[in-house]
Every structure is written in C-alpha cells, then in structure tokens.
C-alpha positions in Angstrom: -51.7 -26.8 2.6 -48.6 -25.2 1.1 -47.4 -24.4 -2.4 -43.8 -23.5 -3.2 -42.4 -22.8 -6.7 -38.6 -23.5 -7.0 -36.3 -24.3 -9.9 -39.1 -24.9 -12.4 -40.9 -27.2 -10.1 -44.0 -26.7 -8.0 -43.9 -28.4 -4.5 -47.2 -28.7 -2.6 -48.5 -30.6 0.3 -50.9 -30.8 3.2 -53.3 -33.7 3.5 -52.3 -37.0 1.8 -54.1 -37.7 -1.4 -54.3 -41.4 -0.5 -53.8 -42.6 3.0 -50.9 -45.0 3.4 -49.9 -44.5 -0.3 -48.2 -41.1 -0.1 -46.9 -38.7 2.5 -48.8 -35.5 1.7 -45.8 -34.1 -0.2 -46.0 -33.8 -4.0 -43.9 -32.2 -6.9 -44.9 -31.2 -10.4 -42.4 -30.1 -13.1 -43.5 -26.9 -14.7 -42.0 -27.7 -18.1 -42.5 -31.4 -18.2 -45.7 -31.9 -16.2 -44.0 -34.8 -14.4 -45.9 -35.6 -11.2 -44.3 -37.2 -8.2 -46.0 -38.2 -4.9 -43.5 -38.9 -2.1 -44.0 -42.1 0.0 -42.3 -45.0 1.8 -39.5 -45.4 -0.8 -38.6 -41.8 -0.1 -38.2 -42.3 3.7 -41.7 -41.5 4.9 -43.0 -44.2 7.2 -46.7 -44.3 6.6 -47.8 -45.8 9.8 -50.0 -42.8 10.5 -51.7 -39.8 9.0 -49.3 -37.1 7.7 -50.1 -33.5 7.3 -47.2 -31.6 5.8 -46.0 -28.0 5.7 -42.9 -26.9 3.8 -40.4 -24.1 3.6 -37.2 -23.6 1.6 -34.1 -22.6 3.6 -30.7 -22.4 2.0 -31.6 -24.5 -1.0 -33.2 -27.2 1.0 -36.9 -28.0 1.4 -37.8 -28.6 5.1 -41.0 -30.5 5.8 -42.8 -30.3 9.1 -45.2 -33.1 9.9 -46.8 -34.3 13.1 -44.1 -37.0 13.2 -41.3 -34.5 13.2 -39.1 -32.4 10.9 -37.5 -33.7 7.7 -35.3 -32.3 5.0 -35.9 -33.3 1.4 -32.5 -34.2 -0.3 -31.8 -34.3 -4.0 -31.0 -37.6 -5.7 
C-alpha cells in the first residue's frame, strides 16, 4: 500500500477495494472530502487483479502494477 499527499489531495492505493470495480488507485480531496476510485473509464483494464504502487516524479503520478507502468494524467 502507498499514501502520497500532493496539491491538497491524498492519493493512495494497493489492493483494490472491489475486484473488477476499481484499479487499486484512489484519491481524496483534503478540503472537500471528495473521494474518487479509478477504474475502467480512467483507462484501467480490469481483466485481472491490480495491486498498485505510486510515486510522484516531475509533477506526474506514476503507478506500477503487475500489468505494467502507467502515468496518471490530469483532466
């Protein structure tokens, strides 16, 4: 599991909360309490079991999974 605080948001991940419903990557707004679970609409193909590990590099969140390496882009 990992927890990263960045730009008034807390990013965390590890094991998926619900298999095939999320990717194991989550975000909570510190000020608003807004909770977001990443999933298929965000580009994660949920054909397997994700375990995620994250790190910030040059203002980008990189996520390592057993399926490969991904970068989280801002919308």
